[in-house]
C-alpha positions in Angstrom: 0.0 -0.3 0.2 1.4 3.7 -1.3 2.3 6.4 1.6 -0.6 8.9 2.6 0.0 12.8 0.8 -0.3 15.3 3.6 -3.0 17.4 2.7 0.0 20.6 2.6 -3.3 22.7 3.2 -4.2 21.9 6.3 -0.9 21.3 7.6 -0.4 24.8 7.6 -3.5 25.4 9.4 -3.0 23.1 12.2 -1.0 21.6 14.6 -1.8 18.6 16.9 -0.7 18.0 20.6 0.7 16.5 22.9 -2.8 15.2 24.5 -3.7 14.7 21.0 -6.1 18.1 20.8 -5.9 20.0 17.2 -4.8 24.0 17.4 -5.6 26.2 14.8 -5.8 30.1 14.3 -9.2 32.0 14.9 -10.6 34.1 11.7 -11.2 37.5 11.1 -8.2 39.7 12.4 -6.6 39.6 8.9 -8.2 43.1 7.5 -11.2 45.7 8.2 -9.8 45.5 11.3 -10.7 49.6 12.4 -14.3 48.7 13.0 -13.0 45.7 15.4 -12.6 46.8 19.1 -8.8 46.6 21.1 -10.4 43.7 23.0 -11.7 42.3 20.2 -8.4 42.1 18.1 -6.5 40.9 21.1 -8.9 38.3 21.7 -8.3 36.5 18.1 -3.9 36.3 18.6 -4.8 33.7 21.5 -5.4 29.8 18.5 -8.7 27.7 19.7 -9.0 24.2 19.3 -11.0 22.5 16.5 -14.2 21.1 17.7 -14.7 17.4 18.0 -16.7 16.7 15.6 -14.4 17.9 13.0 -11.4 15.9 14.5 -11.9 13.1 12.5 -11.7 15.1 8.8 -8.9 17.3 10.2 -6.9 13.9 11.0 -7.9 12.5 7.8 -5.8 15.3 6.0 -3.3 14.8 8.2 -2.4 11.0 8.6 1.1 11.6 9.8 0.1 14.1 12.7 -1.1 12.4 15.6 
C-alpha cells in the first residue's frame, strides 16, 4: 500500500498538541480591523482548538500528525 499524502493546506493551518487536540488560528483578523475593538482583536490573537466533530476530517487530511 502506498504512503498517504499530507494535505499541505491543512498542514499550514493546524498543529497537533501532545494530548491529541488540534490547534488552529482564529478567523477575522486579516483585514478591516479599524471597526473591530481592541479587546476583540486581542482575543483573536490566541489560538483556538478544533471541535471534536471536525477532528476526524482533520486527521484524514493529516495522516502522520497524531
